[in-house]
BALOBA-1460 file (C-alpha; in Angstrom, 3 decimals):
// residues 286
<rec num="1" residu="x" x="95.594" y="77.992" z="76.002"/>
<rec num="2" residu="x" x="95.035" y="74.358" z="75.070"/>
<rec num="3" residu="x" x="94.717" y="75.193" z="71.363"/>
<rec num="4" residu="x" x="98.103" y="76.916" z="71.429"/>
<rec num="5" residu="x" x="99.639" y="73.857" z="73.102"/>
<rec num="6" residu="x" x="98.066" y="71.497" z="70.525"/>
<rec num="7" residu="x" x="99.503" y="73.556" z="67.705"/>
<rec num="8" residu="x" x="102.917" y="73.408" z="69.354"/>
<rec num="9" residu="x" x="102.709" y="69.619" z="69.778"/>
<rec num="10" residu="x" x="101.877" y="69.217" z="66.080"/>
<rec num="11" residu="x" x="105.179" y="70.817" z="65.091"/>
<rec num="12" residu="x" x="107.008" y="67.619" z="66.080"/>
<rec num="13" residu="x" x="109.751" y="69.555" z="67.899"/>
<rec num="14" residu="x" x="108.383" y="70.365" z="71.320"/>
<rec num="15" residu="x" x="109.540" y="72.248" z="74.406"/>
<rec num="16" residu="x" x="107.131" y="70.961" z="77.035"/>
<rec num="17" residu="x" x="107.447" y="70.090" z="80.691"/>
<rec num="18" residu="x" x="105.183" y="69.288" z="83.615"/>
<rec num="19" residu="x" x="104.194" y="71.575" z="86.447"/>
<rec num="20" residu="x" x="102.350" y="70.869" z="89.688"/>
<rec num="21" residu="x" x="100.351" y="73.275" z="91.838"/>
<rec num="22" residu="x" x="99.674" y="72.056" z="95.394"/>
<rec num="23" residu="x" x="97.129" y="73.904" z="97.541"/>
<rec num="24" residu="x" x="97.222" y="72.853" z="101.186"/>
<rec num="25" residu="x" x="94.149" y="72.951" z="103.414"/>
<rec num="26" residu="x" x="95.703" y="75.833" z="105.369"/>
<rec num="27" residu="x" x="95.719" y="77.942" z="102.186"/>
<rec num="28" residu="x" x="99.435" y="77.706" z="101.359"/>
<rec num="29" residu="x" x="100.122" y="77.239" z="97.614"/>
<rec num="30" residu="x" x="103.307" y="75.599" z="96.311"/>
<rec num="31" residu="x" x="104.391" y="75.205" z="92.692"/>
<rec num="32" residu="x" x="106.852" y="72.661" z="91.265"/>
<rec num="33" residu="x" x="108.129" y="71.785" z="87.794"/>
<rec num="34" residu="x" x="110.436" y="69.198" z="86.245"/>
<rec num="35" residu="x" x="111.881" y="71.898" z="83.958"/>
<rec num="36" residu="x" x="115.417" y="73.151" z="84.697"/>
<rec num="37" residu="x" x="114.205" y="76.743" z="85.275"/>
<rec num="38" residu="x" x="111.393" y="78.252" z="87.312"/>
<rec num="39" residu="x" x="108.068" y="78.939" z="85.573"/>
<rec num="40" residu="x" x="105.520" y="81.625" z="86.422"/>
<rec num="41" residu="x" x="101.853" y="81.651" z="85.417"/>
<rec num="42" residu="x" x="98.478" y="82.314" z="87.063"/>
<rec num="43" residu="x" x="100.315" y="84.273" z="89.743"/>
<rec num="44" residu="x" x="102.182" y="81.186" z="90.984"/>
<rec num="45" residu="x" x="105.892" y="80.374" z="90.866"/>
<rec num="46" residu="x" x="106.715" y="76.780" z="89.901"/>
<rec num="47" residu="x" x="110.129" y="75.933" z="91.338"/>
<rec num="48" residu="x" x="112.598" y="73.873" z="89.330"/>
<rec num="49" residu="x" x="114.620" y="72.878" z="92.398"/>
<rec num="50" residu="x" x="111.935" y="70.556" z="93.792"/>
<rec num="51" residu="x" x="113.208" y="67.400" z="92.065"/>
<rec num="52" residu="x" x="109.700" y="66.035" z="91.539"/>
<rec num="53" residu="x" x="108.903" y="63.177" z="89.192"/>
<rec num="54" residu="x" x="105.650" y="61.429" z="88.348"/>
<rec num="55" residu="x" x="104.515" y="58.009" z="87.170"/>
<rec num="56" residu="x" x="102.242" y="57.285" z="84.201"/>
<rec num="57" residu="x" x="98.843" y="58.905" z="84.637"/>
<rec num="58" residu="x" x="95.888" y="56.543" z="84.347"/>
<rec num="59" residu="x" x="92.765" y="58.272" z="83.020"/>
<rec num="60" residu="x" x="89.347" y="56.903" z="82.202"/>
<rec num="61" residu="x" x="86.183" y="58.213" z="80.566"/>
<rec num="62" residu="x" x="83.850" y="56.622" z="83.107"/>
<rec num="63" residu="x" x="83.497" y="57.069" z="86.860"/>
<rec num="64" residu="x" x="86.604" y="55.073" z="87.752"/>
<rec num="65" residu="x" x="89.129" y="56.991" z="89.813"/>
<rec num="66" residu="x" x="92.042" y="58.507" z="87.883"/>
<rec num="67" residu="x" x="95.266" y="57.667" z="89.688"/>
<rec num="68" residu="x" x="98.865" y="58.758" z="89.542"/>
<rec num="69" residu="x" x="101.830" y="59.063" z="91.846"/>
<rec num="70" residu="x" x="104.408" y="61.746" z="92.411"/>
<rec num="71" residu="x" x="107.701" y="61.522" z="94.280"/>
<rec num="72" residu="x" x="110.508" y="63.871" z="95.180"/>
<rec num="73" residu="x" x="113.263" y="64.757" z="97.608"/>
<rec num="74" residu="x" x="112.457" y="66.319" z="100.958"/>
<rec num="75" residu="x" x="113.888" y="69.778" z="101.482"/>
<rec num="76" residu="x" x="113.393" y="72.708" z="103.849"/>
<rec num="77" residu="x" x="112.637" y="74.953" z="100.867"/>
<rec num="78" residu="x" x="109.649" y="72.956" z="99.572"/>
<rec num="79" residu="x" x="108.069" y="69.841" z="101.093"/>
<rec num="80" residu="x" x="109.662" y="68.761" z="104.352"/>
<rec num="81" residu="x" x="109.100" y="65.761" z="106.576"/>
<rec num="82" residu="x" x="107.899" y="67.878" z="109.490"/>
<rec num="83" residu="x" x="104.948" y="69.260" z="107.504"/>
<rec num="84" residu="x" x="104.077" y="65.791" z="106.200"/>
<rec num="85" residu="x" x="104.109" y="64.236" z="109.685"/>
<rec num="86" residu="x" x="101.971" y="67.117" z="110.989"/>
<rec num="87" residu="x" x="99.322" y="66.297" z="108.359"/>
<rec num="88" residu="x" x="99.572" y="69.641" z="106.589"/>
<rec num="89" residu="x" x="99.427" y="67.932" z="103.187"/>
<rec num="90" residu="x" x="96.548" y="65.585" z="104.014"/>
<rec num="91" residu="x" x="93.813" y="66.116" z="101.421"/>
<rec num="92" residu="x" x="95.767" y="68.864" z="99.645"/>
<rec num="93" residu="x" x="94.457" y="69.806" z="96.186"/>
<rec num="94" residu="x" x="96.847" y="69.178" z="93.298"/>
<rec num="95" residu="x" x="96.745" y="70.235" z="89.645"/>
<rec num="96" residu="x" x="99.166" y="68.833" z="87.077"/>
<rec num="97" residu="x" x="99.873" y="70.871" z="83.907"/>
<rec num="98" residu="x" x="101.602" y="70.160" z="80.618"/>
<rec num="99" residu="x" x="103.314" y="73.450" z="79.725"/>
<rec num="100" residu="x" x="105.315" y="74.836" z="76.833"/>
<rec num="101" residu="x" x="108.170" y="76.338" z="78.833"/>
<rec num="102" residu="x" x="108.961" y="78.776" z="76.014"/>
<rec num="103" residu="x" x="105.381" y="80.074" z="76.109"/>
<rec num="104" residu="x" x="103.670" y="79.267" z="79.419"/>
<rec num="105" residu="x" x="100.324" y="80.526" z="78.047"/>
<rec num="106" residu="x" x="100.315" y="77.357" z="75.935"/>
<rec num="107" residu="x" x="99.357" y="74.773" z="78.553"/>
<rec num="108" residu="x" x="96.668" y="72.289" z="79.553"/>
<rec num="109" residu="x" x="95.574" y="70.492" z="82.695"/>
<rec num="110" residu="x" x="96.504" y="66.813" z="82.705"/>
<rec num="111" residu="x" x="95.217" y="65.910" z="86.140"/>
<rec num="112" residu="x" x="93.292" y="67.453" z="89.008"/>
<rec num="113" residu="x" x="92.641" y="65.790" z="92.332"/>
<rec num="114" residu="x" x="93.877" y="65.474" z="95.902"/>
<rec num="115" residu="x" x="96.762" y="63.973" z="97.836"/>
<rec num="116" residu="x" x="96.177" y="60.465" z="99.118"/>
<rec num="117" residu="x" x="98.584" y="58.324" z="101.116"/>
<rec num="118" residu="x" x="102.011" y="59.878" z="101.695"/>
<rec num="119" residu="x" x="105.041" y="57.766" z="102.581"/>
<rec num="120" residu="x" x="108.513" y="58.941" z="103.567"/>
<rec num="121" residu="x" x="111.574" y="56.705" z="103.097"/>
<rec num="122" residu="x" x="115.269" y="57.656" z="103.048"/>
<rec num="123" residu="x" x="114.640" y="61.403" z="102.806"/>
<rec num="124" residu="x" x="112.273" y="60.890" z="99.869"/>
<rec num="125" residu="x" x="108.504" y="61.224" z="99.792"/>
<rec num="126" residu="x" x="105.989" y="59.417" z="97.612"/>
<rec num="127" residu="x" x="102.412" y="60.654" z="97.217"/>
<rec num="128" residu="x" x="99.394" y="58.851" z="95.817"/>
<rec num="129" residu="x" x="97.260" y="61.232" z="93.739"/>
<rec num="130" residu="x" x="93.515" y="60.637" z="93.713"/>
<rec num="131" residu="x" x="91.216" y="61.940" z="90.991"/>
<rec num="132" residu="x" x="88.074" y="64.059" z="91.377"/>
<rec num="133" residu="x" x="85.853" y="60.962" z="91.258"/>
<rec num="134" residu="x" x="87.401" y="59.578" z="94.463"/>
<rec num="135" residu="x" x="84.578" y="60.981" z="96.703"/>
<rec num="136" residu="x" x="82.120" y="58.796" z="94.769"/>
<rec num="137" residu="x" x="83.639" y="55.780" z="96.537"/>
<rec num="138" residu="x" x="82.469" y="57.067" z="99.920"/>
<rec num="139" residu="x" x="79.328" y="55.414" z="101.216"/>
<rec num="140" residu="x" x="76.539" y="57.897" z="101.795"/>
<rec num="141" residu="x" x="73.135" y="57.667" z="103.356"/>
<rec num="142" residu="x" x="71.601" y="57.814" z="106.809"/>
<rec num="143" residu="x" x="71.894" y="54.962" z="109.291"/>
<rec num="144" residu="x" x="68.941" y="54.494" z="111.618"/>
<rec num="145" residu="x" x="70.034" y="53.655" z="115.154"/>
<rec num="146" residu="x" x="69.714" y="54.990" z="118.670"/>
<rec num="147" residu="x" x="72.817" y="57.198" z="118.560"/>
<rec num="148" residu="x" x="73.075" y="60.585" z="116.826"/>
<rec num="149" residu="x" x="74.729" y="60.497" z="113.390"/>
<rec num="150" residu="x" x="75.783" y="64.166" z="113.407"/>
<rec num="151" residu="x" x="79.300" y="65.314" z="114.252"/>
<rec num="152" residu="x" x="79.520" y="67.590" z="117.261"/>
<rec num="153" residu="x" x="79.637" y="71.191" z="116.027"/>
<rec num="154" residu="x" x="78.670" y="70.561" z="112.384"/>
<rec num="155" residu="x" x="75.666" y="72.106" z="110.648"/>
<rec num="156" residu="x" x="73.398" y="69.152" z="111.479"/>
<rec num="157" residu="x" x="74.354" y="69.325" z="115.153"/>
<rec num="158" residu="x" x="74.281" y="73.100" z="115.565"/>
<rec num="159" residu="x" x="76.290" y="73.267" z="118.813"/>
<rec num="160" residu="x" x="78.588" y="76.318" z="118.842"/>
<rec num="161" residu="x" x="81.990" y="74.962" z="119.886"/>
<rec num="162" residu="x" x="83.365" y="78.501" z="120.156"/>
<rec num="163" residu="x" x="81.263" y="78.862" z="123.309"/>
<rec num="164" residu="x" x="83.690" y="78.928" z="126.308"/>
<rec num="165" residu="x" x="81.538" y="76.274" z="128.002"/>
<rec num="166" residu="x" x="82.718" y="73.722" z="125.465"/>
<rec num="167" residu="x" x="86.452" y="74.313" z="125.241"/>
<rec num="168" residu="x" x="89.444" y="75.111" z="127.415"/>
<rec num="169" residu="x" x="93.047" y="76.014" z="126.640"/>
<rec num="170" residu="x" x="96.029" y="74.796" z="128.626"/>
<rec num="171" residu="x" x="99.800" y="74.402" z="128.374"/>
<rec num="172" residu="x" x="101.483" y="71.016" z="128.252"/>
<rec num="173" residu="x" x="103.588" y="70.516" z="131.384"/>
<rec num="174" residu="x" x="104.946" y="66.995" z="130.865"/>
<rec num="175" residu="x" x="104.521" y="64.172" z="128.350"/>
<rec num="176" residu="x" x="104.776" y="60.789" z="130.150"/>
<rec num="177" residu="x" x="104.259" y="58.883" z="126.875"/>
<rec num="178" residu="x" x="103.206" y="59.536" z="123.276"/>
<rec num="179" residu="x" x="99.463" y="59.443" z="124.068"/>
<rec num="180" residu="x" x="99.442" y="61.024" z="127.530"/>
<rec num="181" residu="x" x="99.795" y="64.724" z="128.433"/>
<rec num="182" residu="x" x="99.854" y="66.387" z="131.815"/>
<rec num="183" residu="x" x="98.604" y="69.949" z="131.362"/>
<rec num="184" residu="x" x="98.134" y="73.051" z="133.475"/>
<rec num="185" residu="x" x="95.084" y="73.195" z="135.697"/>
<rec num="186" residu="x" x="91.752" y="72.985" z="133.901"/>
<rec num="187" residu="x" x="89.096" y="74.050" z="136.387"/>
<rec num="188" residu="x" x="85.414" y="74.894" z="136.209"/>
<rec num="189" residu="x" x="84.452" y="71.802" z="134.214"/>
<rec num="190" residu="x" x="82.882" y="68.611" z="135.489"/>
<rec num="191" residu="x" x="84.880" y="65.388" z="135.612"/>
<rec num="192" residu="x" x="85.149" y="63.777" z="132.186"/>
<rec num="193" residu="x" x="83.755" y="66.866" z="130.429"/>
<rec num="194" residu="x" x="86.435" y="66.646" z="127.687"/>
<rec num="195" residu="x" x="86.546" y="62.825" z="127.442"/>
<rec num="196" residu="x" x="85.641" y="61.714" z="123.934"/>
<rec num="197" residu="x" x="86.351" y="65.177" z="122.551"/>
<rec num="198" residu="x" x="89.401" y="66.459" z="120.704"/>
<rec num="199" residu="x" x="92.808" y="67.949" z="121.448"/>
<rec num="200" residu="x" x="94.171" y="70.583" z="119.042"/>
<rec num="201" residu="x" x="97.720" y="71.933" z="119.176"/>
<rec num="202" residu="x" x="97.763" y="75.721" z="118.933"/>
<rec num="203" residu="x" x="101.464" y="76.603" z="119.162"/>
<rec num="204" residu="x" x="104.878" y="75.115" z="118.456"/>
<rec num="205" residu="x" x="106.127" y="73.181" z="115.455"/>
<rec num="206" residu="x" x="103.300" y="70.623" z="115.811"/>
<rec num="207" residu="x" x="100.537" y="73.238" z="115.621"/>
<rec num="208" residu="x" x="97.448" y="72.577" z="113.549"/>
<rec num="209" residu="x" x="97.032" y="68.899" z="114.441"/>
<rec num="210" residu="x" x="93.896" y="67.483" z="116.038"/>
<rec num="211" residu="x" x="93.402" y="64.076" z="117.665"/>
<rec num="212" residu="x" x="90.460" y="62.574" z="119.536"/>
<rec num="213" residu="x" x="90.603" y="62.351" z="123.324"/>
<rec num="214" residu="x" x="90.196" y="58.979" z="125.010"/>
<rec num="215" residu="x" x="89.923" y="60.471" z="128.511"/>
<rec num="216" residu="x" x="90.591" y="63.730" z="130.333"/>
<rec num="217" residu="x" x="90.369" y="64.017" z="134.107"/>
<rec num="218" residu="x" x="91.973" y="65.359" z="137.272"/>
<rec num="219" residu="x" x="94.427" y="63.042" z="139.009"/>
<rec num="220" residu="x" x="96.448" y="63.819" z="142.134"/>
<rec num="221" residu="x" x="96.283" y="67.572" z="141.652"/>
<rec num="222" residu="x" x="97.081" y="67.445" z="137.921"/>
<rec num="223" residu="x" x="94.984" y="67.263" z="134.785"/>
<rec num="224" residu="x" x="95.793" y="64.241" z="132.599"/>
<rec num="225" residu="x" x="94.760" y="63.916" z="128.961"/>
<rec num="226" residu="x" x="94.957" y="60.575" z="127.141"/>
<rec num="227" residu="x" x="94.646" y="60.378" z="123.358"/>
<rec num="228" residu="x" x="93.188" y="57.669" z="121.139"/>
<rec num="229" residu="x" x="96.387" y="57.762" z="119.052"/>
<rec num="230" residu="x" x="99.636" y="59.703" z="118.992"/>
<rec num="231" residu="x" x="100.137" y="62.877" z="116.981"/>
<rec num="232" residu="x" x="101.968" y="62.533" z="113.656"/>
<rec num="233" residu="x" x="104.402" y="65.215" z="114.824"/>
<rec num="234" residu="x" x="104.777" y="65.164" z="118.592"/>
<rec num="235" residu="x" x="104.304" y="68.410" z="120.552"/>
<rec num="236" residu="x" x="106.683" y="69.519" z="123.296"/>
<rec num="237" residu="x" x="106.225" y="70.735" z="126.875"/>
<rec num="238" residu="x" x="105.185" y="74.362" z="126.813"/>
<rec num="239" residu="x" x="103.033" y="74.019" z="123.688"/>
<rec num="240" residu="x" x="99.483" y="75.282" z="124.102"/>
<rec num="241" residu="x" x="96.537" y="73.006" z="123.342"/>
<rec num="242" residu="x" x="92.782" y="73.354" z="123.120"/>
<rec num="243" residu="x" x="90.499" y="70.756" z="124.699"/>
<rec num="244" residu="x" x="87.041" y="70.464" z="123.141"/>
<rec num="245" residu="x" x="84.132" y="68.832" z="124.934"/>
<rec num="246" residu="x" x="83.210" y="65.287" z="124.005"/>
<rec num="247" residu="x" x="79.880" y="63.799" z="123.014"/>
<rec num="248" residu="x" x="78.970" y="60.108" z="123.205"/>
<rec num="249" residu="x" x="76.082" y="60.700" z="120.742"/>
<rec num="250" residu="x" x="73.342" y="59.591" z="123.173"/>
<rec num="251" residu="x" x="70.061" y="61.409" z="123.682"/>
<rec num="252" residu="x" x="70.784" y="62.028" z="127.372"/>
<rec num="253" residu="x" x="74.125" y="63.702" z="126.686"/>
<rec num="254" residu="x" x="72.622" y="65.833" z="123.918"/>
<rec num="255" residu="x" x="69.841" y="67.021" z="126.210"/>
<rec num="256" residu="x" x="71.700" y="67.451" z="129.509"/>
<rec num="257" residu="x" x="75.227" y="68.427" z="128.468"/>
<rec num="258" residu="x" x="74.548" y="70.534" z="125.385"/>
<rec num="259" residu="x" x="70.843" y="71.449" z="125.688"/>
<rec num="260" residu="x" x="70.527" y="70.515" z="122.011"/>
<rec num="261" residu="x" x="67.921" y="67.738" z="121.966"/>
<rec num="262" residu="x" x="65.845" y="69.443" z="119.262"/>
<rec num="263" residu="x" x="68.740" y="68.793" z="116.853"/>
<rec num="264" residu="x" x="69.338" y="65.208" z="118.007"/>
<rec num="265" residu="x" x="69.623" y="63.046" z="114.896"/>
<rec num="266" residu="x" x="69.292" y="59.614" z="116.457"/>
<rec num="267" residu="x" x="66.336" y="57.370" z="117.296"/>
<rec num="268" residu="x" x="66.581" y="56.668" z="121.039"/>
<rec num="269" residu="x" x="63.462" y="54.478" z="121.091"/>
<rec num="270" residu="x" x="64.336" y="52.272" z="118.137"/>
<rec num="271" residu="x" x="64.247" y="48.568" z="119.113"/>
<rec num="272" residu="x" x="67.633" y="47.018" z="119.768"/>
<rec num="273" residu="x" x="69.044" y="43.742" z="118.457"/>
<rec num="274" residu="x" x="67.804" y="41.762" z="121.483"/>
<rec num="275" residu="x" x="64.221" y="42.801" z="120.737"/>
<rec num="276" residu="x" x="64.566" y="42.013" z="117.016"/>
<rec num="277" residu="x" x="65.957" y="38.538" z="117.709"/>
<rec num="278" residu="x" x="63.418" y="37.675" z="120.385"/>
<rec num="279" residu="x" x="60.795" y="34.999" z="119.695"/>
<rec num="280" residu="x" x="57.341" y="34.522" z="121.236"/>
<rec num="281" residu="x" x="57.329" y="32.413" z="124.384"/>
<rec num="282" residu="x" x="55.080" y="29.360" z="124.662"/>
<rec num="283" residu="x" x="52.287" y="29.685" z="127.164"/>
<rec num="284" residu="x" x="51.775" y="26.873" z="129.691"/>
<rec num="285" residu="x" x="48.020" y="27.397" z="129.590"/>
<rec num="286" residu="x" x="46.013" y="24.980" z="127.462"/>
């Protein structure tokens, strides 16, 4: 494919355009092109009506991150503000092609990476594109401290969050403010069981979003859930949510709440800062 494109470029009279394939984390694939007609290859349709444009692509031969930026108009038919605010494009995979629109088999990949920061202004969106070397900027390694460094429910933790003991579903009754929900009765769980956990929206236009829970408790015959931050796209009364149990990463919680102490990945007996900074006292005996 690339050889055919190189031969076409050497003719000096070219018919090339760019095409983008976006694969969201929920599995939805969307194709866009800056050509004036739709293109089809690899089983994907690249729409010409998207109005996308891109900046100069910066590429390097080392481990530096390749960066670019793409912008376009929001529309109900392609990328809309509602999906962006709901986080459905966060971390989406993107592939940028250079294509001979007269022969789409003659093409090459210019860029492959993920969506970064997305901004929306005046019915336009602008997306930062991050190259495949971006994950190399993430700090890795184990930190030794008293708290567990696993994430509740991941492979290191091993707790099965699909167990009914660790989640409950309820309907939103009222929304007093952007970070507070009053939901239908959640019974059978101890006070504060879901504090420090997560809230996931299951239905409605805001479905698919997850935010951490600051607190969740019964109050005056109702069940009140407070979030650490507001949802990107706010839910509405009547939407169904899932509350997942919280973990404060201490050895006691791991043992008593989850019965999972064998997988605890902290060091509960490691000396604290007060012990490290302490100095020997002087004896009064001579």
